[in-house]
C-alpha positions in Angstrom: 46.7 157.7 154.2 46.6 161.5 156.8 43.1 163.1 157.2 44.6 166.9 157.5 41.2 168.1 157.4 40.8 169.3 160.5 43.1 172.3 159.5 41.1 173.7 157.4 39.2 175.6 161.1 42.6 177.0 162.0 43.8 178.1 158.4 42.8 182.1 158.0 39.9 182.6 155.2 40.5 185.3 153.8 43.6 185.6 150.2 46.1 187.7 151.8 46.2 185.6 155.5 47.0 182.0 153.3 49.8 184.0 150.5 51.3 185.4 153.9 51.4 181.4 155.6 52.1 180.3 151.9 55.1 183.0 152.2 56.7 182.7 155.5 56.2 178.5 155.7 58.7 177.6 153.7 60.9 180.8 155.1 60.3 180.2 158.5 61.9 176.2 157.9 64.3 176.8 156.0 65.4 179.3 158.7 65.2 176.6 161.3 66.7 173.8 159.6 69.8 176.6 158.2 70.5 176.9 162.4 70.2 173.7 163.6 72.4 172.6 160.5 74.9 175.5 161.4 74.5 174.9 165.4 75.1 171.0 165.0 78.1 171.6 162.6 80.1 175.1 163.5 79.5 176.0 166.6 79.4 172.7 167.8 82.5 171.8 166.0 85.1 174.9 166.0 83.9 174.3 170.7 85.2 171.6 169.9 88.8 171.5 168.7 88.9 174.8 171.3 87.8 173.1 173.5 90.6 170.2 172.8 93.1 172.3 172.9 92.6 174.2 175.4 91.4 170.4 178.0 95.2 169.5 176.3 96.8 172.5 178.1 94.9 171.6 180.9 96.4 168.1 181.5 100.0 169.4 180.4 99.7 173.0 183.2 97.9 170.0 186.0 101.3 167.1 185.5 103.3 169.8 186.0 102.1 170.9 188.9 101.3 167.6 190.9 105.8 166.7 189.2 106.7 169.4 191.5 108.9 168.1 195.0 107.8 171.5 197.0 105.0 173.7 197.6 107.3 176.1 196.4 107.8 174.8 193.1 104.5 173.9 192.9 103.7 178.3 193.2 107.0 179.0 190.5 105.8 176.6 188.3 101.8 177.9 189.0 103.0 181.1 187.8 105.0 180.4 184.9 102.6 178.1 183.4 99.4 180.7 183.5 101.9 183.4 182.1 102.5 180.5 179.3 99.3 179.6 178.6 97.4 182.6 179.9 95.5 180.4 181.9 94.8 181.6 185.1 95.3 179.0 187.7 94.8 178.3 191.3 95.1 175.0 193.6 93.3 174.4 196.6 95.5 171.9 198.6 92.3 170.2 200.1 90.8 167.5 197.7 86.8 168.2 197.6 84.0 166.0 195.2 82.9 167.1 191.9 79.4 169.4 192.1 77.3 169.2 188.8 78.9 171.5 185.9 76.9 174.9 186.1 75.8 176.2 182.7 73.3 179.0 181.3 69.6 177.7 179.6 70.4 176.4 176.6 74.2 177.0 176.6 74.7 173.9 173.8 78.0 175.4 173.3 78.7 174.8 177.2 77.3 171.5 176.7 79.4 171.1 173.7 83.2 171.9 176.4 82.1 170.0 178.5 82.2 167.4 177.2 85.0 167.4 175.2 86.9 168.6 178.3 86.6 165.0 179.9 87.2 163.7 176.6 90.6 165.1 177.0 90.8 165.4 180.4 91.3 162.3 182.0 90.0 162.7 185.5 87.2 164.2 187.8 86.4 167.6 186.9 83.4 170.4 186.9 82.9 173.7 184.4 81.1 176.4 185.5 80.0 178.8 182.7 77.6 181.3 185.0 79.6 182.6 188.2 82.0 184.9 186.6 81.3 187.0 182.9 82.9 185.9 179.8 85.3 183.1 181.8 84.4 179.4 182.8 85.6 177.8 185.7 87.6 174.7 185.4 87.8 172.2 188.0 89.8 169.3 187.6 90.9 167.6 190.4 94.7 165.9 190.5 96.6 164.5 194.0 97.7 167.9 195.1 93.9 168.6 195.6 91.7 170.2 193.0 93.2 173.2 190.2 91.3 175.3 189.1 91.3 177.1 186.1 90.3 180.7 184.9 89.6 180.6 180.7 88.9 183.1 179.0 85.5 181.9 176.3 86.8 183.1 173.9 90.0 180.3 173.8 86.9 177.3 174.6 83.5 179.0 172.4 83.4 180.1 168.5 83.5 183.5 169.4 79.7 185.8 168.6 78.0 182.7 167.0 75.2 184.0 166.8 75.9 186.6 164.3 75.6 184.5 161.4 71.4 183.7 163.7 71.2 188.0 164.3 71.6 187.9 160.4 69.1 185.6 159.1 66.4 187.0 161.3 66.9 190.5 160.3 67.6 189.4 156.5 64.0 187.5 156.7 62.4 190.2 158.1 63.2 192.6 155.9 62.6 190.4 153.1 59.1 190.1 154.6 58.4 193.0 154.9 59.2 193.9 151.6 57.0 190.5 150.5 54.0 192.3 153.1 54.0 195.0 150.1 54.2 193.4 147.1 51.2 191.1 148.5 49.3 194.0 149.3 49.8 195.0 146.5 48.9 192.4 144.2 45.5 191.3 146.4 44.4 195.4 146.5 43.1 194.7 142.9 40.9 191.5 143.6 39.6 193.1 146.8 38.4 196.0 144.6 36.7 194.0 142.2 35.5 191.6 144.9 33.8 195.3 146.4 32.5 196.3 143.0 30.4 193.4 142.3 29.3 193.1 145.8 27.7 196.1 145.2 26.9 195.7 141.8 24.6 192.9 143.5 23.2 195.4 145.8 22.5 197.9 142.5 25.5 200.2 143.1 27.5 200.9 140.2 30.7 201.8 141.7 33.7 202.9 139.0 36.5 200.4 138.5 39.4 200.3 136.5 41.0 196.5 136.4 44.9 197.0 137.5 47.3 194.1 139.2 48.2 190.9 137.1 47.6 190.1 134.1 45.3 187.3 135.3 43.9 189.9 137.5 43.6 192.4 134.8 41.1 190.2 132.9 39.1 189.4 135.5 38.8 192.8 135.9 38.4 193.5 132.5 35.4 190.4 132.0 33.4 191.8 135.1 33.1 195.4 133.7 32.1 193.3 130.3 29.4 192.0 131.4 28.5 195.2 133.5 28.1 196.8 131.1 25.8 194.3 129.0 23.3 193.8 132.2 23.1 197.4 131.8 22.4 197.9 128.2 19.5 195.4 128.0 18.2 196.4 131.2 18.1 200.2 129.4 16.9 198.4 126.2 14.4 196.9 127.9 13.2 199.0 129.6 12.5 201.3 126.6 11.2 198.7 124.9 8.9 198.4 127.6 7.7 202.2 128.4 7.1 201.8 124.4 4.7 198.4 125.0 3.3 200.6 127.6 2.5 203.9 125.4 1.5 201.7 122.9 -1.2 199.4 124.8 -2.6 202.6 126.7 -3.6 204.0 123.5 -5.9 201.6 122.0 -6.9 200.7 125.8 -8.1 204.8 126.7 -9.6 203.9 123.5 -12.0 201.4 124.2 -12.7 202.7 127.8 -13.4 206.6 125.6 -16.2 204.3 123.6 -16.7 202.7 126.1 -17.7 205.2 128.2 -19.7 206.8 125.4 -21.7 203.9 124.8 -25.5 202.9 126.5 -25.2 201.6 129.6 -25.6 198.5 130.1 -24.5 195.2 131.9 -22.2 193.9 128.4 -20.8 197.9 128.3 -20.1 196.9 131.9 -18.5 193.7 130.9 -16.2 195.8 128.5 -15.6 198.2 131.2 -14.6 195.8 133.8 -12.3 193.5 131.8 -10.9 197.3 130.1 -10.1 198.2 133.5 -8.1 195.2 134.7 -6.4 195.0 131.2 -4.9 197.4 132.9 -4.3 196.4 136.4 -2.3 193.9 134.2 -0.6 195.3 132.2 0.7 197.7 135.0 1.6 194.0 137.0 3.5 193.4 134.0 5.5 196.1 133.3 6.4 196.4 137.6 7.3 192.9 137.1 10.0 193.8 133.8 10.8 197.0 134.9 11.2 196.2 138.7 12.9 199.5 139.6 16.4 198.7 138.5 16.7 202.0 137.1 16.8 203.8 140.6 19.7 204.9 142.3 20.1 203.9 145.9 20.6 206.6 148.8 20.8 206.4 151.7 17.5 206.1 153.5 16.2 206.2 157.6 14.5 202.4 157.0 12.6 203.0 160.1 11.1 205.6 158.8 10.0 204.4 155.3 7.7 201.6 157.6 6.3 204.3 159.6 5.1 206.0 156.6 3.2 203.5 155.7 1.9 201.6 159.1 0.3 205.5 158.8 -1.1 205.8 155.3 -3.0 202.0 156.0 -3.9 203.0 159.3 -5.7 205.6 157.8 -7.7 203.9 155.6 -8.4 201.2 158.0 -5.7 198.6 157.5 -5.1 197.2 160.8 -1.7 196.8 161.1 0.9 197.1 164.2 4.2 199.4 163.8 7.0 197.0 165.9 11.3 198.9 165.6 14.4 197.1 167.0 17.2 198.7 166.1 21.0 198.0 167.4 22.7 201.2 165.6 20.8 203.9 166.7 23.8 206.0 165.7 24.1 204.7 162.3 20.2 204.6 161.9 20.9 204.9 157.3 21.5 202.4 154.3 21.6 202.6 151.4 19.1 201.5 149.4 16.4 202.3 146.3 13.7 203.4 147.9 10.6 203.3 145.5 11.2 200.0 144.7 11.5 199.4 148.5 8.1 201.0 150.0 6.1 198.6 146.4 7.7 195.5 148.2 6.2 196.8 151.4 3.2 197.8 149.8 3.3 194.4 147.9 3.9 192.4 151.3 1.4 194.1 153.4 -1.1 194.5 150.9 -1.5 191.1 151.0 -1.5 190.4 154.3 -4.3 192.6 154.6 -6.3 191.5 152.1 -5.5 187.8 153.6 -5.4 188.8 157.4 -7.2 190.6 160.0 -3.9 191.2 162.2 -1.5 192.7 161.1 2.1 193.9 162.3 5.3 195.4 159.9 8.4 194.9 162.3 11.8 196.5 161.8 14.7 195.1 162.6 18.2 196.9 162.2 21.5 195.0 163.1 25.5 197.0 161.9 25.3 194.0 159.0 21.2 193.8 157.8 18.4 195.1 157.5 14.7 192.9 157.5 11.3 194.0 157.2 9.4 191.1 158.5 4.9 191.0 157.9 3.0 188.9 160.0 -1.1 188.4 159.7 -3.2 185.7 161.4 -4.5 184.1 157.6 -4.4 181.3 156.3 -0.6 181.5 155.5 0.6 179.5 152.7 1.6 175.6 152.2 5.5 174.9 153.1 5.0 173.8 150.1 4.3 176.0 147.7 6.3 178.6 148.7 9.4 177.9 146.8 6.4 177.8 144.1 4.7 181.4 145.1 7.8 183.5 144.5 7.4 182.4 140.7 6.0 184.9 138.4 2.2 183.8 137.1 2.1 180.7 139.9 -1.6 179.6 140.9 -1.3 178.5 144.3 -4.2 176.9 146.8 -7.3 178.4 146.8 -6.8 179.2 151.3 -4.4 181.9 149.9 -4.1 182.7 146.3 -3.6 185.9 145.2 -5.0 185.7 141.8 -8.6 184.4 143.5 -11.1 187.7 142.7 -8.7 190.7 143.7 -7.8 191.2 140.1 -4.4 190.5 140.6 -1.6 188.6 138.3 0.5 187.1 140.7 3.5 189.4 140.7 3.6 190.7 143.9 5.6 188.4 146.3 7.6 187.4 142.9 8.2 191.2 142.9 9.3 191.7 146.0 11.7 188.6 145.5 13.6 190.8 142.4 13.5 194.0 144.8 14.9 191.6 147.5 18.0 189.9 145.3 18.4 193.7 143.0 20.0 194.9 147.2 21.5 191.1 147.6 19.4 189.8 149.7 16.4 187.5 149.3 12.6 186.8 150.3 12.2 184.5 153.2 8.7 182.7 153.8 7.7 181.3 156.5 4.9 180.7 159.6 4.2 182.8 162.3 5.3 181.9 165.5 3.1 184.7 167.2 0.0 185.0 164.4 -0.6 181.6 163.1 -0.3 183.0 159.8 2.4 184.1 157.0 6.2 185.7 158.0 7.3 187.2 155.4 10.9 188.5 156.2 12.7 191.3 153.8 16.3 190.6 154.4 18.8 193.2 153.1 22.3 193.0 153.7 24.2 196.4 155.1 
């Protein structure tokens, strides 16, 4: 069995181009076959019949010329035969060797005529279809010299054989144009569905109305139903968590108030610490579950956002360096959920400041994506634990465990990864080549 997998890299990638290929390859193939059959059967066949008739007339003319007893009689016979046969005959009394035929490039009819004339005229001859416009020059060797006949082209080959091919090409071009327009209208709903699906993956809910073929309409309706269910679930979850937050914070507030009125002591201090830890845990749970999913995206300058955060951390005494690189200075804005991105960067920078002495935030903006890169010189995270670190409530090695002595509940990286996914991106954990610690890359497509 032949392996055609090598063809894949030459095939177009999008559906529209592949559909055009499926449409045009058979049409072009049929035209090539039809043209070949037409030329082989019709053009060559008709040319052979017409050339055979001309060859018989030339045989008769040469035989009459050879039988003429004198030159004057020969001239009279040439004039008479030329008028009767509709040819122009010339006689060169000096016999000469016949050169090769002169035919036009890709002159199929001329080649067929030359072969037929040689079959009919059993004499050396030469055919020239190039020297005179629409005239075939036939030179035939005879006993009295070389007989040259000027034969109109219409008497040897079929007239206008290209008209059928021209009409075939014209009709194919018109039908192809109609097919392209129709195919584009069929592909457009699929492209729109892909665009709104991609936008929804990045946190944007764009308007969409299913249209097109029945299958495309069903896919569009299924997407809208799925999007509606997801939005309703997010809204219900957020409403429920808001109620839970209110219900839990009320008794916690009463406990804190009661403890503030109690006699100071070690037990009271421990209970106050427990209440504060419960409040931090509650904030972490709510932030993870909510994920800032209800925030609308808007155009944000990512470099300015990073500069504000670094300035704030430096004001708090944190050693944070900033590095910005942009390939699109003419287009610095990116559609983001600003609050969610700020929370994600706070989590990454907070962990980096907590575990490292040197921290650097790099912003890389290209035509296709935005990257926030946070590096530190801390202990980092082992390669086999990086996937576990992105899971909520995970427990890592004590060398870099966000839960050890920080009051955290292990949701910082989980929230950051969730923010990246809500923008259609990802959070990547690696080893920093510059500092030796952890390198966290928040990658978001534009």
